[in-house]
VEXDREN-2710 file (C-alpha; in Angstrom, 1 decimal):
% VEXDREN-2710
k/r/px/py/pz
1/MET/179.2/25.7/180.9
2/ILE/180.3/23.3/183.7
3/GLU/182.0/20.1/182.5
4/LEU/179.8/17.4/184.0
5/LYS/182.2/14.6/182.8
6/LYS/185.1/16.1/184.7
7/ASP/186.9/13.5/186.8
8/ALA/185.6/13.5/190.4
9/LYS/189.1/13.5/191.8
10/TYR/189.4/17.2/191.0
11/ILE/186.4/18.2/193.2
12/LYS/187.5/19.9/196.4
13/GLY/187.9/17.4/199.3
14/VAL/188.4/14.4/197.0
15/GLY/192.0/13.9/195.9
16/PRO/193.8/10.7/194.8
17/ASN/193.1/8.5/197.9
18/ARG/189.4/9.3/198.3
19/ILE/188.7/8.8/194.6
20/LYS/189.3/5.1/195.0
21/GLN/186.5/4.9/197.7
22/LEU/184.2/7.0/195.4
23/ASN/184.9/4.6/192.5
24/LYS/183.7/1.7/194.7
25/LEU/180.4/3.5/194.9
26/GLY/180.2/3.9/191.1
27/ILE/181.2/7.6/191.3
28/TYR/183.7/8.7/188.6
29/THR/182.6/12.1/187.4
30/LEU/181.2/15.4/188.7
31/GLU/177.8/14.3/187.3
32/ASP/178.0/11.0/189.2
33/VAL/178.6/13.0/192.4
34/ILE/175.6/15.3/192.1
35/THR/173.4/12.4/191.0
36/TYR/174.4/10.2/193.9
37/TYR/171.1/10.5/195.7
38/PRO/170.5/10.0/199.4
39/ARG/168.9/6.8/200.6
40/GLY/167.0/8.6/203.4
41/TYR/166.9/11.7/205.6
42/GLU/167.1/12.6/209.3
43/ASN/165.0/15.6/210.4
44/ARG/167.5/17.3/212.7
45/GLY/165.7/20.6/212.3
46/VAL/163.0/20.6/215.0
47/LYS/164.4/21.7/218.3
48/LYS/162.9/20.3/221.6
49/ASN/163.1/21.2/225.2
50/ILE/164.7/18.5/227.4
51/THR/161.5/18.0/229.3
52/GLU/159.6/17.2/226.1
53/LEU/161.9/14.3/225.1
54/SER/160.4/10.8/224.8
55/ASP/162.1/7.5/225.3
56/GLY/163.4/6.0/222.0
57/GLU/163.0/9.1/219.8
58/GLU/165.8/10.8/218.0
59/ALA/165.7/14.5/218.9
60/LEU/167.6/17.8/218.7
61/ILE/168.2/20.0/221.8
62/GLU/170.2/23.2/222.4
63/ALA/171.8/23.3/225.8
64/SER/174.8/24.5/227.9
65/CYS/177.5/22.4/229.4
66/VAL/177.3/22.3/233.2
67/SER/180.1/19.9/233.9
68/LYS/183.5/18.7/232.6
69/MET/183.5/15.5/230.6
70/SER/183.8/12.4/232.9
71/GLU/185.6/9.2/231.7
72/ILE/184.7/5.8/233.1
73/LYS/186.8/2.7/232.1
74/THR/184.6/-0.3/232.5
75/ARG/186.7/-3.1/231.0
76/LYS/189.6/-3.6/228.6
77/ASN/189.1/-1.4/225.5
78/LEU/185.9/0.2/226.6
79/SER/185.7/3.8/227.9
80/ILE/182.4/5.7/228.5
81/TYR/182.4/9.5/228.3
82/LYS/179.6/11.5/230.0
83/LEU/178.7/15.1/229.8
84/VAL/175.9/16.9/231.7
85/VAL/174.0/19.7/229.9
86/ARG/171.1/22.0/230.7
87/ASP/168.5/24.0/228.9
88/GLU/165.8/26.3/230.2
89/THR/163.7/23.3/231.3
90/ALA/165.9/20.5/232.7
91/THR/169.3/18.7/232.7
92/CYS/170.3/15.7/230.6
93/THR/173.3/13.4/230.4
94/LEU/175.1/12.8/227.0
95/THR/177.0/9.6/226.6
96/TRP/179.7/8.5/224.1
97/PHE/181.8/5.4/223.9
98/ASN/185.5/5.2/223.1
99/SER/185.7/8.8/222.1
100/PRO/188.8/10.3/223.9
101/PHE/189.0/13.1/221.3
102/LEU/185.9/14.6/222.9
103/LYS/187.5/14.9/226.4
104/ASN/188.4/18.6/226.1
105/ARG/186.0/19.4/223.3
106/PHE/183.2/21.2/225.3
107/VAL/183.5/24.4/227.4
108/ILE/181.4/24.8/230.6
109/GLY/178.8/27.5/230.1
110/GLU/178.9/27.4/226.2
111/ARG/175.8/26.4/224.3
112/TYR/175.8/23.6/221.7
113/LYS/173.2/21.7/219.6
114/PHE/173.0/17.9/220.2
115/PHE/171.1/15.3/218.1
116/GLY/170.8/11.7/219.1
117/LYS/168.6/8.8/220.5
118/VAL/166.9/9.5/223.8
119/LYS/166.8/7.0/226.7
120/ARG/164.4/8.1/229.4
121/LYS/163.7/6.3/232.7
122/ILE/161.4/8.2/235.1
123/ASN/163.3/11.4/235.7
124/GLN/166.6/10.4/234.2
125/ILE/167.2/11.6/230.6
126/GLU/170.2/10.4/228.5
127/ILE/171.1/11.0/224.8
128/MET/173.3/8.3/223.3
129/THR/176.3/9.2/221.1
130/PRO/174.9/12.5/220.0
131/ILE/176.0/14.4/216.9
132/PHE/176.7/18.1/217.8
133/ASP/177.3/21.6/216.5
134/GLU/178.4/24.9/217.9
135/LYS/175.4/27.1/218.7
136/ASN/175.5/29.0/215.4
137/SER/176.5/26.2/213.1
138/ASN/174.2/24.0/211.0
139/LYS/176.8/21.5/209.7
140/ASN/175.4/18.4/211.4
141/THR/172.2/19.6/213.0
142/GLY/169.4/22.2/212.7
143/ARG/168.2/21.0/209.3
144/ILE/167.1/17.9/207.2
145/ILE/170.3/15.8/206.8
146/PRO/170.7/13.5/203.9
147/ILE/171.9/9.9/204.6
148/TYR/173.8/8.2/201.7
149/PRO/174.6/4.6/200.8
150/SER/178.2/4.4/201.9
151/ILE/181.2/2.1/202.5
152/ASN/183.8/1.6/205.2
153/ASN/186.1/4.6/205.8
154/LEU/183.9/7.0/203.9
155/SER/181.8/8.7/206.5
156/GLN/178.5/10.5/206.0
157/ASN/180.1/13.8/206.8
158/ILE/182.8/13.4/204.2
159/LEU/180.3/12.3/201.5
160/ARG/178.0/15.3/202.4
161/LYS/181.0/17.7/202.1
162/ILE/182.1/16.3/198.7
163/ILE/178.6/16.6/197.4
164/GLU/178.2/20.1/198.8
165/ASN/181.5/21.1/197.1
166/ALA/180.4/19.5/193.8
167/LEU/177.1/21.4/193.8
168/LEU/179.0/24.7/194.3
169/GLU/180.8/24.0/191.0
170/VAL/177.5/23.6/189.1
171/ASN/176.5/27.1/188.1
172/GLU/174.3/25.8/185.2
173/LEU/172.8/22.5/184.6
174/PRO/171.4/21.5/181.2
175/GLU/167.7/20.6/181.2
176/THR/166.7/17.1/180.2
177/ILE/162.9/17.8/179.8
178/PRO/161.4/20.2/177.3
179/GLU/159.8/23.4/178.6
180/TYR/156.3/22.5/177.4
181/ILE/156.4/19.3/179.7
182/ILE/157.9/21.2/182.7
183/LYS/155.1/23.8/182.5
184/LYS/152.3/21.2/181.9
185/TYR/153.3/19.0/184.9
186/LYS/154.6/22.0/187.1
187/LEU/158.0/20.4/187.5
188/MET/160.9/21.9/189.5
189/PRO/163.8/23.0/187.3
190/ARG/166.6/20.3/187.2
191/LYS/169.3/22.3/188.9
192/GLU/167.0/23.2/191.8
193/ALA/165.7/19.6/192.1
194/ILE/169.2/18.2/192.4
195/LYS/170.1/20.8/195.1
196/GLN/166.9/20.2/197.0
197/ILE/167.2/16.4/196.8
198/HIS/170.5/16.6/198.6
199/PHE/169.9/19.4/201.0
200/PRO/166.1/20.0/201.2
201/GLU/164.9/23.2/202.9
202/SER/161.7/21.4/203.9
203/PHE/160.0/18.0/203.2
204/ASP/157.7/19.8/200.8
205/GLN/160.7/20.9/198.7
206/TYR/162.1/17.4/198.9
207/ASN/158.8/15.9/197.6
208/LYS/158.8/18.3/194.6
209/ALA/162.5/17.6/193.9
210/ARG/162.0/13.9/194.1
211/TYR/158.9/14.0/191.8
212/ARG/160.8/15.9/189.2
213/LEU/163.8/13.5/189.2
214/VAL/161.6/10.4/189.2
215/PHE/159.5/11.9/186.3
216/GLU/162.7/12.5/184.3
217/GLU/164.1/9.0/184.9
218/LEU/160.9/7.2/184.0
219/LEU/160.0/9.4/181.0
220/THR/163.4/8.7/179.5
221/MET/163.1/5.0/180.0
222/GLN/159.5/4.8/178.6
223/LEU/160.4/6.9/175.5
224/ALA/163.4/4.8/174.8
225/LEU/161.5/1.5/175.1
226/LEU/158.7/2.8/172.9
227/THR/161.2/4.1/170.3
228/PHE/162.9/0.7/170.2
229/LYS/159.6/-1.1/169.8
230/SER/158.4/1.2/167.1
231/ASN/161.6/0.8/165.2
232/TYR/161.6/-2.9/165.6
233/ASP/157.9/-3.3/164.5
234/ARG/158.3/-0.9/161.6
235/ASN/161.7/-1.8/160.1
236/ARG/161.6/-5.6/160.4
237/GLU/159.4/-7.8/158.3
238/GLY/159.5/-11.2/160.1
239/ILE/159.6/-14.8/158.8
240/GLN/156.2/-16.3/158.2
241/PHE/156.4/-19.9/159.5
242/ASP/154.3/-22.5/157.8
243/LYS/150.6/-22.4/158.8
244/GLU/150.3/-26.1/157.8
245/VAL/152.7/-27.1/160.5
246/SER/150.5/-27.5/163.6
247/MET/151.8/-27.3/167.1
248/SER/149.2/-29.9/168.1
249/GLU/151.2/-32.6/166.3
250/ILE/154.0/-32.4/168.9
251/ILE/151.7/-31.4/171.8
252/ASP/149.8/-34.7/171.5
253/LYS/153.1/-36.7/171.7
254/LEU/154.4/-35.0/174.9
255/PRO/154.7/-37.3/177.9
256/PHE/152.6/-34.8/180.0
257/THR/149.6/-32.6/179.6
258/LEU/150.1/-28.9/179.1
259/THR/148.5/-26.5/181.5
260/LYS/145.9/-24.0/180.3
261/ALA/148.5/-21.2/180.7
262/GLN/151.0/-23.1/178.5
263/THR/148.4/-23.6/175.9
264/ARG/147.4/-20.0/175.9
265/VAL/151.0/-18.8/175.6
266/LEU/151.6/-21.2/172.7
267/GLN/148.6/-19.8/170.9
268/GLU/150.2/-16.3/171.3
269/ILE/153.6/-17.5/170.0
270/GLU/152.0/-19.4/167.0
271/GLN/150.1/-16.3/166.0
272/ASP/153.4/-14.3/166.0
273/MET/155.3/-17.0/164.1
274/GLU/152.6/-17.2/161.4
275/SER/152.3/-13.4/161.0
276/ASN/154.7/-11.3/158.9
277/LYS/156.1/-9.3/161.9
278/MET/159.2/-10.4/163.8
279/MET/158.4/-12.1/167.1
280/ASN/160.1/-10.3/170.0
281/ARG/158.4/-11.9/172.9
282/LEU/159.2/-12.3/176.6
283/LEU/158.0/-15.5/178.2
284/GLN/157.6/-15.1/182.0
285/GLY/156.9/-18.0/184.3
286/ASP/157.6/-19.1/187.8
287/VAL/160.2/-21.8/188.6
288/GLY/158.9/-25.1/187.3
289/SER/156.0/-23.6/185.3
290/GLY/157.0/-25.4/182.1
291/LYS/158.7/-22.7/180.0
292/THR/161.1/-25.3/178.5
293/ALA/158.1/-27.3/177.1
294/VAL/156.8/-24.1/175.4
295/ALA/160.3/-23.5/173.9
296/MET/160.4/-27.1/172.6
297/VAL/157.0/-26.8/170.9
298/SER/158.0/-23.4/169.3
299/ALA/161.3/-25.0/168.1
300/TYR/159.2/-27.8/166.5
301/LYS/157.1/-25.3/164.5
302/ALA/160.3/-23.5/163.3
303/ALA/162.2/-26.6/162.4
304/LYS/159.2/-28.2/160.5
305/SER/158.8/-24.9/158.6
306/GLY/162.4/-25.4/157.3
307/TYR/164.3/-23.1/159.7
308/GLN/167.0/-23.6/162.3
309/VAL/166.6/-22.9/166.0
310/ALA/169.2/-21.7/168.6
311/VAL/168.5/-22.2/172.3
312/MET/171.0/-20.3/174.5
313/VAL/171.3/-21.0/178.2
314/PRO/173.8/-19.6/180.8
315/THR/175.5/-22.8/182.0
316/ALA/176.9/-26.0/180.3
317/ILE/175.1/-28.3/182.7
318/LEU/171.7/-26.6/182.0
319/ALA/172.5/-26.7/178.2
320/LYS/173.1/-30.5/178.5
321/GLN/169.9/-30.9/180.4
322/HIS/167.9/-29.0/177.8
323/TYR/169.6/-30.9/175.0
324/GLU/168.7/-34.3/176.4
325/ASN/165.0/-33.1/176.9
326/PHE/164.8/-31.6/173.4
327/LYS/166.4/-34.6/171.7
328/LYS/164.2/-37.1/173.5
329/ILE/161.0/-35.4/172.1
330/LEU/162.1/-33.9/168.8
331/ASN/164.0/-36.9/167.4
332/GLN/160.7/-38.7/167.0
333/PHE/159.9/-36.1/164.3
334/ASN/163.3/-36.4/162.5
335/ILE/164.4/-33.1/164.0
336/GLU/168.2/-33.2/164.4
337/CYS/169.4/-31.7/167.7
338/ASP/173.0/-30.8/168.7
339/LEU/174.8/-29.5/171.7
340/LEU/177.6/-26.8/171.6
341/VAL/179.4/-25.7/174.8
342/SER/182.9/-24.4/175.3
343/GLU/184.2/-27.8/176.5
344/THR/182.9/-29.6/173.4
345/PRO/185.9/-31.6/172.0
346/LYS/187.6/-29.9/169.1
347/LYS/186.9/-32.6/166.5
348/GLN/183.2/-32.9/167.5
349/LYS/182.9/-29.1/167.5
350/SER/184.1/-28.9/163.9
351/GLU/181.6/-31.6/162.9
352/ILE/178.7/-29.7/164.6
353/LEU/179.8/-26.4/163.0
354/GLU/179.8/-28.0/159.6
355/LYS/176.4/-29.5/160.1
356/LEU/175.0/-26.2/161.3
357/LYS/176.4/-24.4/158.3
358/ASN/175.0/-26.9/155.7
359/GLY/171.6/-27.1/157.5
360/GLN/171.8/-30.7/158.8
361/THR/171.3/-29.5/162.4
362/ASP/167.8/-28.2/163.0
363/VAL/168.1/-27.3/166.7
364/ILE/171.3/-26.3/168.4
365/VAL/171.4/-26.0/172.2
366/GLY/174.3/-24.2/173.8
367/THR/175.9/-21.6/176.0
368/HIS/177.9/-18.4/175.2
369/ALA/179.8/-20.7/172.8
370/LEU/177.0/-20.1/170.3
371/LEU/178.1/-16.4/170.1
372/GLN/181.6/-17.2/168.6
373/GLU/182.3/-15.9/165.1
374/ASN/182.9/-19.3/163.6
375/VAL/179.3/-20.4/164.5
376/GLU/177.4/-20.0/161.2
377/PHE/173.8/-21.0/160.5
378/ASN/172.3/-22.1/157.2
379/LYS/168.8/-20.7/157.8
380/LEU/168.4/-19.5/161.4
381/GLY/164.7/-18.6/162.1
382/LEU/164.2/-18.7/165.9
383/VAL/166.4/-17.8/168.9
384/VAL/165.4/-18.8/172.4
385/THR/167.4/-17.4/175.4
386/ASP/166.7/-19.1/178.7
387/GLU/167.1/-17.2/182.0
388/GLN/167.4/-14.1/179.9
389/HIS/168.6/-11.9/182.9
390/ARG/171.9/-13.8/182.6
391/PHE/172.6/-12.5/179.2
392/GLY/173.5/-8.8/178.4
393/VAL/171.8/-7.0/175.6
394/ARG/174.9/-7.2/173.4
395/GLN/175.0/-11.0/173.7
396/ARG/171.4/-11.4/172.7
397/GLY/172.0/-9.0/169.8
398/LYS/175.0/-11.0/168.7
399/ILE/173.1/-14.3/168.3
400/VAL/170.2/-12.6/166.5
401/ALA/172.6/-11.1/164.0
402/LYS/173.5/-14.6/162.8
403/GLY/170.3/-14.8/160.8
404/LYS/167.8/-12.5/159.0
405/ASN/164.5/-11.2/160.5
406/ILE/164.9/-13.7/163.4
407/ASN/162.0/-14.5/165.7
408/VAL/163.1/-14.1/169.3
409/LEU/161.7/-15.7/172.5
410/VAL/163.4/-14.6/175.8
411/MET/162.4/-16.7/178.9
412/SER/162.6/-15.5/182.5
413/ALA/162.0/-17.3/185.7
414/THR/162.0/-14.1/187.7
415/PRO/158.3/-13.2/187.7
416/ILE/157.4/-9.5/187.6
417/PRO/153.9/-8.2/188.2
418/ARG/152.3/-7.7/184.7
419/THR/151.9/-3.9/185.0
420/LEU/155.6/-3.5/185.7
421/ALA/156.6/-6.1/183.1
422/LEU/154.7/-4.1/180.4
423/ILE/156.6/-1.0/181.5
424/LEU/160.1/-2.5/181.9
425/TYR/159.9/-4.6/178.8
426/GLY/158.1/-2.0/176.7
427/ASP/160.0/-3.2/173.6
428/LEU/158.8/-6.8/174.0
429/ASP/155.4/-8.5/173.8
430/ILE/154.7/-10.4/177.0
431/SER/153.4/-13.9/177.6
432/ILE/152.9/-15.2/181.2
433/ILE/152.6/-18.7/182.4
434/ASP/150.7/-18.1/185.7
435/GLU/150.1/-21.7/186.8
436/LEU/152.2/-24.7/187.8
437/PRO/151.7/-28.2/186.4
438/PRO/149.6/-30.4/188.7
439/ASN/152.5/-32.6/189.6
440/ARG/154.5/-29.7/191.0
441/GLN/154.1/-30.0/194.8
442/LYS/154.3/-27.1/197.3
443/ILE/157.6/-26.8/199.1
444/ASP/157.2/-26.4/202.9
445/THR/159.3/-23.5/204.0
446/PHE/160.6/-22.7/207.5
447/ALA/162.5/-19.7/208.7
448/VAL/164.7/-20.4/211.8
449/THR/167.3/-18.6/213.9
450/PRO/170.8/-20.1/214.7
451/SER/169.4/-21.6/217.9
452/LYS/167.6/-24.3/215.8
453/GLU/170.8/-25.5/214.1
454/GLU/171.0/-28.9/215.8
455/ARG/167.3/-29.6/214.9
456/VAL/168.0/-28.7/211.3
457/ASN/171.1/-30.9/211.1
458/ASN/169.1/-33.9/212.6
459/PHE/166.4/-33.3/210.0
460/ILE/169.0/-33.4/207.2
461/LYS/170.4/-36.6/208.5
462/THR/166.9/-38.2/208.7
463/GLN/166.2/-37.2/205.0
464/ILE/169.6/-38.6/203.8
465/ASP/169.1/-41.8/205.7
466/GLU/165.8/-42.2/203.8
467/GLY/167.9/-41.9/200.5
468/ARG/167.3/-38.2/199.8
469/GLN/169.9/-35.4/199.0
470/CYS/170.4/-31.9/200.4
471/TYR/171.6/-28.5/199.1
472/ILE/173.2/-26.0/201.6
473/VAL/173.7/-22.5/200.2
474/CYS/176.0/-19.8/201.7
475/PRO/176.4/-16.2/200.7
476/LEU/180.2/-16.2/200.6
477/VAL/182.9/-18.4/199.0
478/GLU/185.5/-17.7/201.7
479/GLU/185.6/-16.2/205.2
480/SER/185.6/-12.3/205.2
481/GLU/186.7/-10.0/207.9
482/GLU/184.2/-7.3/206.7
483/ILE/181.2/-9.5/206.4
484/ASN/179.9/-11.8/209.2
485/ALA/178.3/-14.5/207.1
486/LYS/178.8/-18.3/206.5
487/SER/181.2/-19.2/203.8
488/VAL/181.2/-22.3/201.5
489/LEU/184.8/-23.3/202.3
490/LYS/184.5/-23.0/206.1
491/MET/181.2/-24.9/206.2
492/ALA/182.5/-27.6/203.8
493/GLU/185.4/-28.2/206.1
494/LYS/183.2/-28.3/209.3
495/TYR/180.5/-30.5/207.7
496/LYS/182.9/-32.9/206.1
497/ASN/185.0/-33.4/209.2
498/GLU/182.5/-33.0/212.0
499/THR/178.7/-32.5/211.5
500/PHE/178.1/-34.8/208.6
501/LYS/181.3/-36.8/208.5
502/GLU/179.4/-40.1/207.9
503/TYR/177.9/-38.7/204.6
504/ARG/179.3/-37.7/201.2
505/VAL/179.8/-33.9/201.4
506/GLU/181.0/-31.8/198.4
507/TYR/181.2/-28.1/197.6
508/ILE/180.8/-25.9/194.5
509/HIS/181.2/-22.2/193.9
510/GLY/181.7/-19.7/191.0
511/LYS/185.5/-19.6/191.4
512/LEU/185.9/-23.2/190.4
513/ASN/186.6/-23.9/186.8
514/LYS/183.7/-24.9/184.6
515/LYS/184.9/-28.5/184.2
516/ASP/185.1/-29.1/187.9
517/LYS/181.7/-27.5/188.5
518/ASP/180.1/-29.7/185.8
519/ILE/181.6/-32.9/187.3
520/ILE/180.4/-32.0/190.8
521/MET/176.9/-31.2/189.5
522/GLU/176.8/-34.4/187.5
523/ASN/177.9/-36.5/190.5
524/PHE/175.2/-34.8/192.6
525/LYS/172.6/-35.5/189.9
526/ASN/173.6/-39.1/189.8
527/GLY/173.3/-39.5/193.6
528/LYS/177.1/-39.8/194.3
529/ILE/176.9/-36.8/196.7
530/ASP/174.6/-36.5/199.7
531/ILE/175.1/-32.9/200.7
532/LEU/176.2/-30.2/198.2
533/ILE/177.4/-26.9/199.8
534/SER/177.2/-24.1/197.3
535/THR/176.9/-20.4/196.6
536/THR/174.0/-19.1/194.4
537/VAL/175.8/-20.8/191.4
538/ILE/173.1/-23.4/191.7
539/GLU/170.3/-20.8/191.4
540/VAL/170.0/-21.7/187.7
541/GLY/170.9/-25.3/187.6
542/VAL/170.3/-28.9/186.8
543/ASP/167.2/-30.9/187.9
544/VAL/167.9/-33.3/190.7
545/PRO/164.6/-35.0/191.5
546/ASN/166.1/-36.7/194.5
547/ALA/167.1/-33.5/196.3
548/THR/164.4/-32.7/198.8
549/ILE/166.1/-30.2/201.2
550/MET/167.3/-26.7/200.5
551/VAL/169.0/-25.0/203.5
552/ILE/169.9/-21.3/203.0
553/GLU/172.5/-19.9/205.4
554/ASN/172.3/-16.1/206.2
555/ALA/169.0/-16.0/204.3
556/GLU/168.7/-12.3/205.4
557/ARG/171.6/-11.5/203.0
558/PHE/169.7/-12.6/199.8
559/GLY/167.0/-10.9/197.8
560/LEU/163.5/-12.5/197.9
561/ALA/163.7/-13.3/194.1
562/THR/167.0/-15.2/194.7
563/LEU/165.6/-17.1/197.7
564/HIS/162.6/-18.1/195.6
565/GLN/164.9/-19.2/192.7
566/LEU/167.0/-21.3/195.1
567/ARG/164.0/-22.9/196.7
568/GLY/162.9/-24.0/193.2
569/ARG/165.9/-26.3/193.0
570/VAL/164.0/-28.8/195.2
571/GLY/160.5/-30.2/194.8
572/ARG/161.3/-31.5/191.3
573/GLY/160.6/-35.1/192.0
574/LYS/158.0/-37.3/193.6
575/TYR/159.3/-36.8/197.2
576/LYS/158.0/-34.2/199.7
577/SER/160.5/-31.2/199.7
578/TYR/161.5/-28.6/202.2
579/CYS/163.3/-25.2/202.3
580/ILE/164.9/-24.0/205.5
581/LEU/165.9/-20.4/205.8
582/LYS/168.4/-19.8/208.5
583/TYR/168.6/-16.1/209.3
584/LYS/170.2/-13.6/211.8
585/GLY/168.8/-10.3/213.0
586/ASN/165.4/-9.1/214.1
587/SER/164.8/-6.1/212.0
588/GLN/161.3/-5.5/210.6
589/ASN/162.6/-5.8/207.1
590/THR/164.2/-9.2/207.8
591/ARG/161.0/-10.5/209.6
592/GLU/158.8/-9.3/206.7
593/ARG/161.0/-11.1/204.1
594/MET/161.1/-14.4/206.0
595/LYS/157.3/-14.2/206.5
596/ILE/156.5/-13.8/202.8
597/MET/158.8/-16.8/201.9
598/VAL/157.1/-19.0/204.5
599/GLU/153.6/-18.0/203.6
600/THR/153.7/-18.3/199.8
601/ASN/155.3/-20.2/196.9
602/ASP/153.8/-17.7/194.4
603/GLY/156.7/-16.0/192.5
604/PHE/154.6/-13.1/191.4
605/LYS/153.6/-12.2/195.0
606/ILE/157.2/-12.7/196.1
607/SER/158.6/-10.4/193.4
608/GLU/156.1/-7.7/194.3
609/LYS/157.3/-7.8/197.9
610/ASP/160.9/-7.9/196.8
611/LEU/160.3/-4.8/194.6
612/GLU/158.6/-3.0/197.5
613/LEU/161.4/-3.8/200.0
614/ARG/164.5/-3.4/197.8
615/GLY/163.7/-0.9/195.1
616/SER/163.8/-1.5/191.4
617/GLY/167.5/-0.9/190.5
618/GLU/168.8/-3.9/192.4
619/PHE/165.7/-6.0/191.8
620/PHE/165.8/-5.9/188.0
621/GLY/169.5/-5.9/187.5
622/THR/168.5/-3.3/184.9
623/LYS/172.0/-3.0/183.3
624/GLN/171.6/-6.5/181.8
625/HIS/168.6/-5.2/179.9
626/GLY/170.7/-2.3/178.4
627/ILE/168.6/-0.1/180.7
628/PRO/170.5/2.3/183.0
629/GLU/169.9/1.5/186.7
630/PHE/167.3/3.8/188.3
631/LYS/169.1/6.2/190.6
632/ILE/166.0/7.4/192.3
633/ALA/162.8/5.9/190.9
634/ASN/161.2/2.9/192.6
635/LEU/158.8/1.1/190.4
636/PHE/156.7/-0.1/193.3
637/GLN/156.5/3.2/195.1
638/ASP/156.2/5.3/191.9
639/ILE/153.6/3.2/190.0
640/GLU/151.1/6.1/189.8
641/ILE/153.8/8.5/188.3
642/LEU/154.7/5.7/186.0
643/LYS/151.2/5.3/184.7
644/SER/150.8/9.0/183.8
645/ILE/154.2/9.0/182.2
646/GLN/153.4/6.0/180.1
647/SER/150.4/7.8/178.5
648/LEU/152.5/10.9/178.0
649/ALA/155.3/8.9/176.3
650/ILE/152.8/7.2/174.0
651/GLN/151.4/10.6/173.0
652/ILE/154.8/12.0/172.3
653/ILE/155.8/9.0/170.1
654/ASN/152.5/9.0/168.3
655/GLU/153.0/12.7/167.4
656/ASP/156.8/12.6/166.8
657/GLU/157.9/9.0/166.2
658/ASN/161.6/9.6/166.0
659/LEU/161.7/12.7/168.2
660/GLN/162.7/14.9/165.3
661/LYS/160.8/18.0/166.4
662/LYS/162.9/20.9/167.8
663/GLU/160.9/20.8/171.1
664/ASN/161.8/17.1/171.6
665/GLU/165.5/17.4/170.8
666/ILE/166.6/17.3/174.4
667/LEU/164.5/14.2/175.0
668/LYS/166.3/12.5/172.1
669/ASN/169.7/13.6/173.4
670/ASN/168.9/12.2/176.8
671/ILE/167.8/8.8/175.4
672/THR/170.9/8.6/173.3
673/SER/173.3/9.2/176.2
674/LYS/171.5/6.9/178.6
675/PHE/170.7/4.0/176.2
676/LYS/173.9/4.1/174.2
677/GLU/174.4/0.3/174.3
678/ARG/170.9/-0.5/173.3
679/ILE/170.9/2.0/170.4
680/GLU/174.1/0.6/169.0
681/ILE/172.4/-2.8/168.8
END
């Protein structure tokens, strides 16, 4: 049996230098190599006559050389190499740039295969920078060629050769799906599927291979989630909070009216809290939909029933903001609130820990500081995690372990279409706030190219002169030789000394220490800074009602969900707010992404588009959920496969809850290896 965990550096063609490049792609073992799937394919298998070539297409020809390679030096550092070839129908010119190694590569009269992009003007036919093979070789042409996600210095040819060599080492490949499922769904065997996904003999074979591998990935995920949910529901008898404590008592005292969606969600939560099952609920809602108010009302119910509440958020500044909001409302009901962050002074921290331990503190709001071993509760009953995608599964498990039969509410401002949420969070019950409070105004969004920079800058000045503030977000902290994008430090220098020198400009990024970041955000909140230049560190941040402009540099480099989160930083006060997306490039993908941001403020529509354009692995950041990232499945593209798999998974779990049957043993092993972290918790 082949050792799939064997280090990839021992595969032919790898070695000690190349392994570093493979590691950057997340490839460490033989198994990683053979499951590093292509991102696309080029069909270089259909040969055409030269006379049949159309302008703009990529095509394969087989032709003989009729001239020597000519070299034209046009300017410093640019040489053009041209070769004339002929087939049975016509002649054609092949063109390469700065490729002196090709000068003596071709022999007059010999036949070769060439694949490249066609330029055709009347009777002149040219193929630009073609890939080529000897007549009888199929190394680069004459077949369907896989195209892999890659990095600098690791060419497609090298990657293909490494994967080819790895596949030659795999004589056998253990199955991950039982025989009865393979037969029922007519699935391709795993070894054949992996071979055909890399080097398909035809697109029909590719489709069968992809179906098999997507099926396996999604079935494993669904079974794992159903197993977790079933164990959670069966093994845990939850706290029954006091039915006499009515949420309406606090709702009536709130300084705003709840939306219908918030009221509906609170009814679902109250039902959970009063039942004898442990609440394990995901609360989804768009930026500004009022999730914090729901958490506050839930905390009231728990505290008035005699239990403590922990509210965990990703940043100190957000923790302080939540703490102020909770304290303002809950103190009216004699509910004691405290704040615990890593920079809490030592003496004050000791006092807070003592109050928590003896039950004097009812609600504690904090960051990762709540996870420390010396944080002990007297009677913890409810845990709320805000911006749950920022916390790994282990961290959530750690806080829950500080009490017994804890109720859990995880909140997310990354909306996911309900169908997909039910599938991805199969181990959680789901509540969705699908409307915004009436006071939340629409943010006007504009997508502009660099040519509009001066107009944008003048608009910023006008807004600041009217007393408003502005965020400017960049994709990088520092300048990079490899990435042509705006950096925080470079822009801060330019804006402070040139463009906005008459205004108060400051910058913030993730590499600054926490104390400095908090001081800067506090100053911005208090109006002491006019323009804040930042990375996405402000994506989850403090409310600044006076900030009315969000400018995002190199918007094409951000996912739609991130753009939407960033846009949600403005429009939080009474003033009209704007989001300006500055983008480069004119690809269809970029145009589509900018268009959806301009057309809608609906996070659910945006997330659906994001999922469609980016695929699910990157979109969900699935590793944070303790779910292995999808290597091939795309939850948007594969929704129909997903639906049929969901019913199959439910049937399997209903008939064999713990996958104890012999026929399901390989399913159990697969789940155990892929969801190791989740199972340990």
